C-alpha positions in Angstrom: -2.8 -3.0 -19.7 -0.2 -5.4 -18.4 -1.0 -8.8 -16.7 1.0 -11.7 -15.4 -0.1 -14.9 -13.7 2.0 -15.7 -10.6 1.2 -18.2 -7.9 -2.0 -19.2 -9.7 -3.5 -15.7 -9.7 -3.5 -13.2 -12.7 -2.2 -9.9 -11.5 -2.6 -6.5 -13.1 0.5 -4.4 -13.0 2.1 -1.3 -14.6 5.8 -1.2 -15.2 6.8 2.3 -16.5 10.2 2.8 -18.1 10.9 6.4 -19.2 13.1 6.8 -22.2 15.7 8.6 -20.1 15.7 5.8 -17.5 16.6 2.7 -19.5 16.1 -1.0 -18.7 18.7 -1.0 -15.9 17.4 2.0 -14.0 16.4 1.7 -10.3 12.8 0.5 -9.7 10.5 2.1 -7.2 7.6 -0.3 -6.5 4.3 0.7 -5.0 1.8 -1.5 -3.0 -1.6 0.1 -2.3 -4.1 0.0 0.5 -7.2 -2.0 1.3 -10.1 -0.9 -0.9 -8.0 0.8 -3.6 -6.2 0.0 -6.8 -2.8 1.2 -8.0 -4.2 4.3 -9.5 -3.9 6.0 -6.1 -0.2 6.3 -6.8 -0.6 8.2 -10.1 0.0 11.6 -8.6 3.2 10.4 -6.9 4.7 8.4 -9.8 4.1 11.4 -12.2 6.3 13.5 -9.9 9.2 11.1 -9.7 12.3 11.8 -11.8 12.4 10.3 -15.3 15.6 8.5 -14.3 13.8 5.7 -12.4 11.4 2.9 -13.4 8.1 2.5 -11.4 6.2 -0.6 -10.7 2.6 -0.6 -9.5 0.3 -3.6 -9.1 -3.1 -4.6 -7.7 -3.3 -7.2 -4.9 -5.6 -10.2 -5.1 -9.3 -9.2 -5.4 -8.5 -5.5 -6.0 -8.4 -3.5 -9.1 -8.1 -5.8 -12.1 -6.3 -8.6 -10.3 -8.2 -11.8 -10.0 -9.8 -13.0 -6.8 -8.0 -15.6 -4.7 -9.1 -19.2 -4.8 -8.8 -19.5 -1.0 -7.9 -17.6 2.2 -5.4 -14.7 1.8 -2.5 -13.9 4.2 0.0 -11.1 4.3 2.8 -13.7 3.8 1.1 -15.0 0.7 0.7 -11.5 -0.7 4.4 -11.0 -0.1 5.1 -14.2 -2.1 2.9 -12.8 -4.9 5.0 -9.6 -5.1 8.3 -11.6 -5.0 7.0 -13.8 -7.8 6.0 -10.8 -9.8 9.5 -9.4 -9.5 10.9 -12.8 -10.6 8.6 -12.8 -13.6 9.7 -9.3 -14.6 13.4 -10.1 -14.0 13.7 -7.4 -11.4 16.2 -8.2 -8.7 15.9 -5.3 -6.3 13.4 -2.5 -5.7 12.8 0.5 -3.5 9.4 -0.5 -2.1 6.7 1.9 -1.1 3.7 0.4 0.8 0.6 2.0 2.1 -1.6 0.4 4.8 -2.0 -3.3 3.9 0.6 -2.6 1.2 2.9 -1.5 3.9 2.4 -4.8 5.7 3.2 -6.6 2.5 6.3 -4.5 2.1 7.4 -5.4 5.7 6.8 -9.1 4.9 8.8 -8.9 1.7 11.7 -7.2 3.5 11.7 -9.9 6.2 11.3 -12.8 3.8 13.7 -11.6 1.1 15.9 -8.8 2.4 18.1 -9.0 -0.7 15.1 -7.8 -2.9 14.6 -4.6 -1.0 17.0 -1.7 -1.3 15.0 0.8 0.9 11.5 0.9 2.4 8.9 3.7 2.5 6.1 2.6 4.8 3.1 4.9 4.6 0.2 4.9 7.1 0.7 1.3 8.2 1.9 -0.7 11.1 3.3 -4.1 12.2 -0.2 -4.8 13.6 -3.4 -3.0 12.5 -6.6 -3.3 14.5 -8.0 -6.4 16.3 -10.8 -8.9 15.5 -13.2 -6.5 17.3 -12.5 -4.0 14.5 -12.3 -6.3 11.5 -15.0 -8.9 12.1 -17.9 -6.4 12.2 -16.6 -4.8 9.0 -16.4 -8.2 7.3 -19.9 -9.0 8.5 -21.3 -5.7 7.2 -19.8 -6.2 3.7 -21.0 -9.8 3.6 -24.5 -8.8 4.5 -25.0 -5.5 2.6 -22.1 -5.1 0.2 -19.4 -2.5 -0.1 -21.8 0.5 0.0 -22.6 -0.4 3.6 -19.2 0.7 4.8 -18.2 3.3 2.3 -19.0 6.4 4.3 -17.3 5.2 7.4 -14.2 4.2 5.5 -13.9 7.5 3.6 -14.1 9.4 6.9 -11.0 7.5 7.9 -9.2 7.9 4.6 -9.2 11.7 4.4 -8.6 14.9 6.4 -11.9 16.5 7.4 -11.5 19.3 5.0 -10.6 17.2 1.9 -14.2 16.5 0.7 -15.0 20.2 0.4 -11.7 21.1 -1.1 -11.5 18.2 -3.6 -15.0 16.8 -4.2 -14.1 15.1 -7.5 -11.3 13.1 -6.0 -13.5 12.3 -3.0 -16.2 11.0 -5.3 -13.7 9.1 -7.4 -12.4 7.4 -4.2 -16.0 6.4 -3.3 -16.5 4.9 -6.7 -13.2 3.0 -6.5 -13.9 1.6 -3.0 -17.5 0.5 -3.8 -16.4 -1.3 -7.0 -14.0 -3.5 -5.2 -15.4 -7.1 -5.2 -16.9 -7.7 -1.8 -15.0 -11.0 -1.4 -11.7 -9.4 -2.4 -12.2 -6.8 0.3 -13.2 -9.3 2.9 -10.2 -11.5 2.1 -7.8 -8.6 2.7 -9.6 -7.6 5.9 -9.1 -11.1 7.2 -5.4 -11.0 6.2 -4.9 -7.8 8.1 -6.8 -9.1 11.1 -4.7 -12.2 11.4 -1.3 -10.6 10.9 1.1 -9.6 13.6 4.4 -8.7 12.1 6.0 -7.4 15.3 8.7 -10.0 15.6 9.8 -10.2 11.9 9.6 -6.4 11.3 11.9 -5.7 14.3 14.6 -7.7 12.4 14.4 -5.7 9.2 17.6 -3.9 8.6 16.7 -2.0 5.4 16.8 1.8 5.7 13.2 2.8 6.2 11.1 6.0 6.1 7.7 5.8 8.0 5.2 8.4 6.9 1.8 9.2 8.3 -0.9 11.7 7.6 -1.5 13.9 10.6 -5.3 13.2 10.5 -5.1 9.5 9.8 -7.8 7.7 11.9 -7.0 4.2 10.5 -3.3 4.0 11.5 -2.9 7.1 13.7 0.5 8.9 13.9 1.4 7.4 17.2 1.0 3.9 15.7 3.2 4.7 12.7 5.7 6.3 15.0 5.8 3.1 17.1 6.5 1.2 13.9 9.5 3.4 13.2 10.7 2.9 16.8 10.5 -0.9 16.3 12.8 -0.9 13.3 16.6 -0.4 13.8 17.1 1.8 10.7 13.8 3.7 10.5 12.7 7.2 11.0 9.3 8.8 11.2 7.9 11.9 9.5 4.4 13.4 9.4 2.4 14.7 6.5 0.2 17.6 7.7 -3.4 17.9 6.7 -3.7 14.4 5.3 -5.5 11.3 6.4 -4.9 7.6 5.6 -4.2 8.2 1.9 -1.7 11.1 1.6 -0.8 9.9 -1.9 -4.2 11.2 -3.0 -4.4 14.3 -0.7 -0.7 15.4 -0.9 0.9 13.7 -3.8 3.5 16.4 -4.2 4.6 16.1 -0.6 4.7 12.3 -0.7 6.7 12.3 -3.9 9.2 14.9 -2.6 9.7 12.9 0.6 10.3 9.7 -1.4 12.8 11.6 -3.7 14.7 13.1 -0.8 14.8 9.8 1.1 15.8 7.6 -1.8 18.1 10.3 -3.2 16.8 9.7 -6.7 
């Protein structure tokens, strides 16, 4: 296990350097979604060429990364990622972000455009939901814990046929979600609720691929398409028969789209 303390918070990360890649190889970095940890990317990173390095990490209050001492914002999460790159002496990455991880990726690209070579934004948007969506979810977790929302969340995560087709992965996702610390989950819910990246994202010049599962109920295809339309150098593509976490449902397809887009 690999850990670094940046911005006063101990972060869990995994930097993989294949023997054929070397220390100067390009880095593809992955930021995951609300209620998950970086293991959701395993099926994607395993399919990438052995000529690139990969960086995965857990955001505050998720996975093995520590809880935040105070309120969390998308901008602060972006600062954490930039500080992690600094600590690892990585100057530039191709960044892949899913859901809240996609919002963090947008914020990094706006704050520090020199650190981002290309962006892949999966099942995310410049603004996700409203207080009417997030406040009841926060209240439910605060009152009854993570199990109170698990079923509803997983219905939004996956294509309707996924549970029957892949029950082990579905059960594993349930376990991963319900083991997230309640406060860590609520902190990120509040960060998403309070974020509107419309203005800053519209200024991002990095070449960007916006991906969305065709059955995503959390950030529907029309919302992700609108994100691509907002950005000057972005294009949109759909992943059929996938919900909000295509990296778990269709890792081969997600990996191939990343490979083709980044030309790695």
